[in-house]
C-alpha positions in Angstrom: 0.0 0.0 0.0 1.6 3.2 -1.1 1.4 6.3 1.1 3.9 8.6 -0.7 3.0 8.2 -4.4 -0.3 9.3 -6.0 -1.4 9.1 -9.6 -3.3 12.2 -10.7 -3.8 11.6 -14.4 -3.3 8.9 -17.1 -2.5 8.8 -20.7 -2.3 5.1 -21.6 0.4 3.5 -19.5 2.0 6.9 -18.9 0.9 8.7 -15.7 1.1 12.2 -14.2 1.6 11.8 -10.5 3.3 13.0 -7.4 5.9 11.8 -5.0 4.5 13.1 -1.8 7.7 14.2 -0.1 8.2 17.2 2.1 8.7 19.1 -1.2 6.3 17.3 -3.6 7.9 16.0 -6.8 5.6 15.9 -10.0 6.2 12.8 -12.0 7.4 11.6 -14.4 10.5 13.0 -12.7 14.2 13.0 -12.1 14.9 11.8 -8.6 18.7 12.5 -8.2 18.1 15.2 -5.6 15.6 13.3 -3.5 17.0 9.7 -3.6 18.8 8.1 -0.7 20.3 4.6 -1.2 20.2 2.2 1.7 23.1 0.3 0.3 23.9 -3.0 -1.3 23.8 -6.2 0.7 26.3 -7.9 -1.5 29.3 -6.6 0.4 27.9 -6.3 3.9 24.6 -6.5 5.7 22.9 -3.2 5.9 20.7 -2.0 8.7 17.4 -0.4 7.8 18.0 3.3 7.3 16.2 5.9 9.4 14.6 7.6 6.4 12.6 10.7 6.3 9.8 12.4 4.5 12.1 14.6 2.5 13.6 11.8 0.4 12.7 8.5 -1.3 14.9 5.8 0.3 15.9 2.7 -1.6 15.9 -0.1 1.0 19.0 -2.3 1.4 19.1 -4.7 -1.6 20.9 -7.2 -3.7 20.7 -6.0 -7.4 20.9 -8.7 -10.0 21.9 -8.2 -13.7 19.4 -9.0 -16.5 19.6 -12.7 -17.5 20.4 -14.0 -14.0 19.3 -17.6 -13.8 16.2 -18.2 -11.8 17.8 -20.5 -9.1 20.3 -17.8 -8.4 17.6 -15.2 -8.1 15.6 -17.4 -5.8 18.6 -17.9 -3.6 19.1 -14.2 -3.1 15.6 -12.8 -3.1 15.4 -9.8 -0.8 12.9 -9.3 1.9 11.9 -5.8 2.6 10.7 -4.4 5.9 7.6 -2.3 6.5 8.8 1.2 7.1 7.1 4.5 7.9 8.9 6.7 5.3 8.9 6.9 1.5 10.6 3.8 0.3 11.6 1.9 -2.8 12.4 -1.8 -3.3 14.8 -3.2 -5.9 13.2 -5.9 -8.0 13.9 -8.0 -11.1 11.3 -9.3 -13.5 11.1 -12.6 -11.7 11.4 -11.4 -8.1 8.9 -8.5 -8.3 6.1 -8.7 -5.8 4.1 -6.4 -3.6 6.6 -5.5 -0.9 4.5 -2.6 0.4 6.9 0.0 -1.1 5.9 3.3 -2.7 8.2 2.7 -5.7 10.0 -0.2 -7.3 13.4 0.0 -8.8 14.0 -2.2 -11.9 17.3 -3.9 -11.1 20.1 -2.9 -13.6 17.6 -1.1 -15.8 20.5 0.5 -17.8 21.3 -3.0 -19.1 18.0 -3.1 -21.0 18.8 0.1 -23.0 19.2 -0.9 -26.6 17.3 -4.2 -26.2 13.6 -3.7 -27.0 12.4 -7.2 -26.4 14.1 -7.5 -23.1 13.0 -4.1 -21.9 9.4 -4.6 -22.7 9.3 -8.1 -21.2 10.9 -6.9 -18.0 8.6 -3.9 -17.7 5.5 -5.9 -18.2 6.6 -8.5 -15.7 7.3 -5.9 -13.0 4.1 -3.9 -13.7 2.0 -7.1 -13.5 3.6 -8.0 -10.1 3.5 -4.7 -8.2 0.5 -2.6 -7.3 -0.7 -0.3 -10.1 -0.5 2.8 -7.9 3.2 2.5 -7.1 5.9 4.2 -9.0 8.4 2.5 -11.3 12.0 3.7 -11.3 14.5 2.8 -14.1 17.9 4.0 -13.0 20.8 4.8 -15.4 18.5 4.5 -18.4 17.2 7.9 -19.4 18.4 10.2 -22.2 16.7 13.1 -23.8 16.0 10.9 -26.8 14.5 7.9 -25.0 12.7 9.3 -22.0 9.4 10.0 -23.8 9.2 6.4 -24.9 10.2 5.1 -21.5 7.4 7.2 -19.9 5.0 6.0 -22.6 5.8 2.5 -21.5 4.9 3.2 -17.9 8.1 4.3 -16.2 7.6 7.1 -13.6 11.0 7.9 -12.2 14.4 8.5 -13.8 17.8 9.9 -13.0 20.6 11.9 -14.8 23.2 9.2 -14.5 23.2 7.9 -18.1 22.9 11.4 -19.6 25.8 12.8 -17.5 28.0 9.8 -18.1 27.6 10.2 -21.8 28.6 13.8 -21.5 31.7 12.9 -19.6 32.5 10.5 -22.4 32.3 13.3 -24.9 28.8 12.8 -26.3 26.4 15.8 -26.6 22.8 14.5 -26.3 19.7 16.0 -27.9 16.1 14.7 -28.3 17.0 13.2 -31.7 20.3 11.5 -30.9 23.9 12.4 -30.0 27.0 14.0 -31.5 30.7 13.8 -30.6 31.7 16.8 -28.7 34.8 17.3 -31.0 32.5 17.4 -34.1 30.0 19.8 -32.5 29.7 23.1 -34.3 26.7 25.2 -33.4 25.1 24.1 -30.2 21.3 23.8 -30.7 20.5 24.6 -27.0 20.1 27.8 -25.0 20.7 26.1 -21.6 23.1 27.7 -19.1 25.8 25.2 -19.9 25.6 25.8 -23.6 26.2 29.6 -23.0 29.8 28.7 -22.2 32.0 30.0 -25.1 32.6 27.2 -27.6 36.4 27.2 -27.1 35.9 26.6 -23.3 33.0 24.1 -23.6 34.4 20.9 -22.1 33.0 17.5 -21.1 31.9 18.8 -17.8 29.8 21.4 -19.6 28.6 18.7 -21.9 27.4 16.5 -19.0 25.6 19.5 -17.5 23.9 20.2 -20.9 22.8 16.6 -21.2 21.2 16.8 -17.7 19.5 20.0 -18.7 18.2 18.6 -22.0 16.8 15.5 -20.1 15.0 17.7 -17.6 13.5 19.8 -20.4 12.3 16.8 -22.3 10.7 15.4 -19.1 8.8 18.7 -18.7 7.6 18.3 -22.3 6.5 14.7 -21.5 4.6 15.8 -18.5 2.8 18.4 -20.6 2.0 15.8 -23.3 0.6 13.4 -20.7 -1.6 16.2 -19.3 -2.9 17.0 -22.7 -3.5 13.3 -23.6 -1.1 13.7 -26.5 2.0 11.6 -25.6 1.3 8.9 -28.1 1.3 11.5 -31.0 4.7 12.7 -29.8 6.2 9.3 -29.3 5.2 8.1 -32.8 7.7 10.6 -34.2 10.2 10.7 -31.3 10.8 6.9 -31.2 12.0 6.9 -34.7 15.3 8.6 -33.8 16.7 5.3 -32.5 16.1 1.9 -33.9 15.7 0.2 -30.5 13.1 2.8 -29.5 11.1 2.2 -32.6 11.2 -1.5 -31.8 10.2 -0.8 -28.2 7.3 1.3 -29.3 6.1 -1.4 -31.7 6.5 -4.2 -29.2 4.4 -2.3 -26.8 1.7 -2.0 -29.5 1.8 -5.8 -29.6 0.8 -5.8 -25.9 -2.7 -4.7 -26.6 -4.1 -5.9 -23.2 -1.5 -3.9 -21.2 -2.0 -0.6 -23.2 -5.8 -0.9 -23.8 -6.6 -1.4 -20.1 -4.9 1.9 -19.3 -6.1 3.9 -22.3 -9.0 6.4 -21.8 -12.2 5.7 -23.6 -12.1 9.2 -25.0 -9.8 12.2 -25.2 -10.6 15.9 -25.5 -7.8 16.3 -28.1 -7.7 15.3 -31.8 -6.2 11.9 -32.6 -3.5 12.5 -35.2 -3.1 9.7 -37.7 0.1 10.3 -39.7 1.7 6.8 -40.0 0.8 3.2 -40.3 1.7 2.8 -36.6 -1.5 4.7 -35.8 -3.5 1.7 -36.9 -2.1 -0.1 -33.9 -3.1 2.5 -31.3 -5.2 1.0 -28.5 -8.1 3.5 -29.3 -8.2 2.3 -32.9 -8.0 -1.4 -32.1 -10.6 -1.0 -29.4 -13.0 0.8 -31.7 -12.6 -2.0 -34.3 -13.0 -4.7 -31.7 -16.2 -3.2 -30.3 -17.7 -2.5 -33.7 -17.2 -6.1 -34.8 -18.1 -7.8 -31.5 -20.5 -5.5 -29.7 -22.4 -3.5 -32.3 -25.8 -4.9 -33.3 -27.6 -3.8 -36.5 -31.1 -2.7 -35.6 -32.2 -1.1 -38.8 -33.6 -3.6 -41.3 -32.2 -2.0 -44.4 -29.5 -2.7 -47.1 -25.9 -1.8 -46.3 -24.7 1.4 -48.0 -21.0 1.8 -47.8 -19.7 5.3 -48.3 -16.4 7.1 -48.0 -15.5 9.1 -45.0 -15.2 12.9 -45.0 -12.8 15.4 -43.7 -15.5 17.1 -41.7 -16.7 15.3 -38.6 -19.1 14.0 -37.6 -19.5 12.7 -41.2 -23.2 13.6 -41.4 -22.3 17.3 -41.1 -20.3 17.2 -44.3 -21.6 18.3 -47.6 -20.9 15.0 -49.3 -22.7 13.0 -46.6 -25.7 15.3 -46.7 -25.9 14.5 -50.5 -25.6 10.8 -49.7 -28.4 11.0 -47.1 -30.8 12.8 -49.5 -30.2 10.1 -52.1 -30.6 7.2 -49.6 -33.7 8.7 -48.0 -33.9 6.4 -44.9 -33.9 3.4 -47.1 -30.4 2.1 -46.4 -28.0 1.8 -43.5 -25.0 4.1 -43.9 -21.6 2.8 -42.9 -18.5 4.8 -43.6 -15.1 3.4 -44.6 -12.0 5.2 -43.3 -8.4 4.9 -42.4 -7.4 4.7 -39.6 -10.8 3.8 -38.0 -11.9 1.0 -40.2 -15.7 1.0 -40.6 -18.1 3.4 -38.8 -21.8 2.6 -38.6 -23.9 5.7 -38.8 -25.1 5.3 -35.2 -21.5 5.5 -34.0 -20.2 8.5 -36.0 -19.8 10.7 -33.0 -18.3 8.0 -30.7 -14.6 8.4 -30.0 -12.4 8.3 -32.0 -14.7 8.4 -35.1 -15.2 12.1 -35.0 -11.9 13.0 -33.3 -9.1 12.1 -35.8 -7.3 13.8 -38.5 -5.4 11.7 -41.1 -3.0 12.3 -44.0 -4.9 12.4 -47.3 -2.9 11.5 -50.4 -5.5 9.9 -52.5 -3.7 6.5 -52.2 -3.9 3.9 -49.4 -1.0 2.0 -48.2 -1.1 -1.8 -48.1 -1.3 -1.7 -44.3 -4.3 0.5 -44.4 -6.1 -1.6 -47.1 -5.4 -4.8 -45.2 -6.6 -3.3 -41.9 -9.9 -1.8 -43.2 -10.6 -4.9 -45.3 -10.2 -7.1 -42.2 -12.5 -4.9 -40.1 -15.1 -4.7 -42.8 -15.1 -8.5 -43.2 -15.6 -9.1 -39.5 -18.3 -6.4 -39.4 -20.2 -8.0 -42.3 -20.0 -11.5 -40.8 -21.9 -10.2 -37.7 -24.2 -7.7 -39.3 -25.6 -10.1 -42.0 -27.2 -7.8 -44.6 -29.4 -9.0 -47.4 -27.9 -6.4 -49.8 -24.6 -4.7 -50.1 -24.3 -1.4 -51.9 -20.9 0.2 -52.2 -21.1 3.9 -53.1 -17.3 4.4 -53.0 -14.6 5.9 -55.2 -12.0 3.9 -57.0 -9.4 3.8 -54.2 -11.9 2.0 -52.0 -12.9 -0.6 -54.5 -9.9 -2.9 -53.7 -11.1 -3.2 -50.1 -14.6 -4.2 -51.2 -13.3 -6.7 -53.8 -11.1 -8.4 -51.2 -14.1 -8.8 -48.9 -16.3 -10.0 -51.8 -13.8 -12.7 -52.5 -13.4 -13.7 -48.8 -17.1 -13.8 -47.8 -18.6 -14.8 -51.2 -20.9 -11.7 -51.4 -21.5 -9.3 -54.2 -21.4 -5.5 -53.8 -23.6 -3.3 -56.0 -21.3 -0.5 -57.1 -23.0 2.9 -57.8 -20.2 5.3 -58.5 -19.2 5.9 -62.1 -16.7 8.8 -61.6 -17.0 10.4 -58.1 -19.5 9.7 -55.3 -21.0 13.2 -55.4 -21.6 13.6 -59.1 -25.2 13.8 -60.2 -24.8 10.6 -62.1 -23.5 8.7 -59.1 -26.1 10.0 -56.7 -28.8 9.1 -59.2 -27.4 5.6 -59.4 -27.4 5.4 -55.6 -31.0 6.6 -55.4 -32.1 4.1 -58.1 -30.4 1.2 -56.4 -32.6 1.8 -53.4 -35.8 2.1 -55.4 -38.5 -0.1 -54.0 -36.8 -0.5 -50.6 -39.0 0.5 -47.7 -38.0 3.5 -45.6 -37.7 3.6 -41.9 -38.6 6.4 -39.6 -36.2 9.0 -38.1 -37.2 7.9 -34.6 -36.1 4.3 -35.5 -32.7 5.6 -36.4 -32.5 7.6 -33.2 -33.5 4.6 -31.1 -30.9 2.4 -32.9 -28.3 5.1 -32.2 -28.7 5.3 -28.5 -28.9 1.5 -28.2 -25.8 1.0 -30.4 -23.9 3.5 -28.2 -24.9 1.6 -25.1 -23.7 -1.7 -26.7 -20.4 -0.1 -27.6 -20.0 1.6 -24.2 -21.2 -1.1 -21.8 -21.1 -4.4 -23.6 -23.0 -6.6 -26.2 -26.7 -6.3 -25.6 -26.5 -3.5 -23.2 -28.7 -1.2 -25.4 -31.7 -3.4 -25.0 -30.9 -4.4 -21.4 -30.7 -0.7 -20.2 -33.5 0.8 -22.2 -35.9 -2.1 -22.6 -38.4 -2.5 -25.5 -40.5 0.7 -24.8 -37.8 3.4 -24.5 -38.3 6.5 -26.6 -35.9 9.3 -27.6 -36.4 13.1 -27.5 -34.4 16.1 -28.4 -32.5 16.9 -31.5 -29.7 14.6 -32.7 -26.9 14.4 -31.5 -28.3 15.7 -28.2 -30.7 12.9 -27.6 -32.3 11.9 -24.3 -33.8 8.5 -23.6 -36.9 7.8 -21.5 -38.4 4.5 -20.5 -42.1 3.5 -21.0 -43.0 5.2 -17.7 -41.4 8.5 -18.8 -38.3 8.2 -16.5 -35.2 9.9 -17.9 -32.6 7.1 -18.3 -29.7 8.7 -20.2 -28.5 11.6 -22.3 -26.2 11.4 -25.3 -23.0 13.4 -25.0 -22.4 14.7 -28.5 -18.7 15.6 -27.9 -17.7 12.0 -27.4 -20.6 9.9 -28.6 -21.2 8.4 -25.2 -24.2 8.0 -22.9 -24.5 9.8 -19.5 -26.7 7.8 -17.2 -29.2 9.1 -14.7 -29.8 7.3 -11.5 -32.8 5.6 -13.1 -30.6 4.5 -16.0 -27.9 3.3 -13.6 -30.5 1.2 -11.8 -31.8 -0.3 -15.0 -28.3 -1.3 -16.0 -27.4 -2.8 -12.6 -30.7 -4.7 -12.6 -30.1 -6.2 -16.0 -28.9 -9.7 -16.7 -25.3 -8.8 -17.4 -24.3 -5.5 -15.7 -20.7 -4.3 -16.2 -18.8 -1.1 -15.2 -19.7 -1.6 -11.6 -17.7 -0.3 -8.6 -18.4 -1.6 -5.0 -17.7 0.9 -2.3 -17.6 0.9 1.5 -20.2 2.3 3.9 -20.1 6.0 3.1 -21.9 8.6 1.0 -19.5 10.2 -1.5 -19.9 13.7 -2.7 -17.5 15.0 -5.3 -15.6 11.8 -5.8 -15.0 8.2 -4.6 -11.4 7.8 -3.4 -9.5 4.6 -4.1 -9.4 3.6 -0.4 -13.2 3.5 -0.3 -13.4 1.0 -3.2 -13.9 -2.6 -2.2 -14.2 -4.1 -5.7 -14.3 -3.0 -9.3 -15.2 -4.6 -12.6 -12.0 -5.3 -14.6 -13.7 -4.1 -17.8 -13.6 -0.5 -16.5 -11.4 1.8 -18.4 -10.4 5.4 -17.6 -13.3 7.7 -18.5 -15.9 5.0 -18.5 -19.4 5.6 -17.2 -19.6 3.5 -14.0 -22.2 2.7 -11.4 -21.1 2.6 -7.8 -22.9 1.0 -5.0 -22.4 0.4 -1.2 -24.3 -0.1 2.0 -25.1 3.6 2.2 -25.1 5.0 -1.3 -25.9 4.3 -4.9 -24.7 6.5 -7.8 -23.2 7.0 -11.2 -20.1 8.8 -12.3 -17.0 8.6 -14.5 -14.0 6.4 -13.8 -10.7 8.1 -13.1 -8.7 4.9 -13.6 -9.1 1.4 -14.9 -10.9 -1.2 -12.7 -7.9 -3.1 -11.5 -6.2 0.2 -10.4 -9.3 1.1 -8.5 -9.4 -2.2 -6.6 -5.7 -2.1 -5.8 -5.3 1.6 -5.2 -4.7 3.2 -1.8 -4.6 6.8 -2.9 -6.2 9.1 -5.4 -9.6 9.5 -7.1 -11.3 6.3 -8.4 -14.7 7.8 -9.6 -15.8 11.3 -10.3 -19.3 11.4 -9.0 -22.2 12.9 -11.0 -25.3 11.6 -9.3 -25.6 10.0 -5.9 -28.5 8.9 -3.7 -28.3 8.0 -0.1 -29.8 4.6 0.9 
């Protein structure tokens, strides 16, 4: 149970937090000035240090190098005492456990630098073994070029050791690599060390610059985490070193680790500039939920259309033209990279209306393969009677791949461009004779689809029942049950549902409730703190709509962390309360 470290905000595995020392330290942080080492037990037994609240004390330990055989590690596993001051325990991937410390030090972390597979494996092993709300410290590993990627992976604490050592060896470090001091011409840095005249600039000055550059980069990382934009930065930053690119991509292969920690929505735009964006947890999650949770409720032919630059798509001029031609006789599904496929009901749901991508008129093979795979899985579940593709030439290859795979036929209605009079007339003619559905049917399908996406397969019908109605103007819809009780309101900024207490009760009383948090016997006001949580659904993600319940209170709010972190946590906010009723 941590007493001296608290997580304040999350951006995937990266966290903004605080070492709660006498002088609080915002994290991710350098800890050189606040770290006390209790000493190695290899040379002599060390007594437990006195410690104090002004520093983080590394308890006496036996550090082992990466690759140490398991019998050796087992023979020298350290036991750590309970102490009443801020403490850190040294662990390896195989000896990591909950020792009651506030932070955990990855033994010989510097040895993993340059080795992506080993680093990611070690980090995931340690993170799985120690409580989520404790800090992870990687000593002698950070440089200005790699610290953003290390923080993205989930490291909270660093030091200047590697950066200073490289300076004393004659290497001038920057965020995009390093240069020999002897080859250095103009110094691209205004830090105090770099204001030394070039003829007097020596290795000591170089070490000081490296430390300054590292501190400046960490400040940038903290800002990016606070904005929810660290991933955008790392996609470019990691490319300056091959091992960082490998680390970044290996992390993407650990979908469970990243997705659990990734918010369900962000306030900032998702920037899609590379094929790596397709592996973002937000993108993969959207594709997974569309193909496994979404239920088609409109009995109409599929009409595939291209995406638009303006979002939500229905606000664009091209989609307004498509809608007029379709006339509530077809089910509109947009095709796009990097999202995949977007049913009309989910066009406002994050990240469908929150991304910006590079438009060249040509799709990469990675994009084509991804969108085709998502479309195939979507069609297998949706099971349409007719498939109409109102798409330009560059989309045809995707449709043709899916035709061949599923043995279906698309009816193509575009002769030149989707918005020409000829193409729109062909689309309208293709739907001739098809019955139309009512606007209220589309609105009902929309709120139920969002509930499925947000809470789980079948949640739309479980929460709202057969008699629910919608009111308001899309996308600001409200849902009432057959008795007129207000159940939920659609939040147009993120395409999510905000439940009322009545809606929360309907969901908890359903056959398969999720997103539930159990709390102790108190009545929360502004927030539910982690110590008051007695249990939490593991499906909860940061930003999720959650229902909390305890002996004295019932309510609904928004998750500040993922479910496992709530259940394990001993500090910080677990749920931001919106509605609460005392029992």
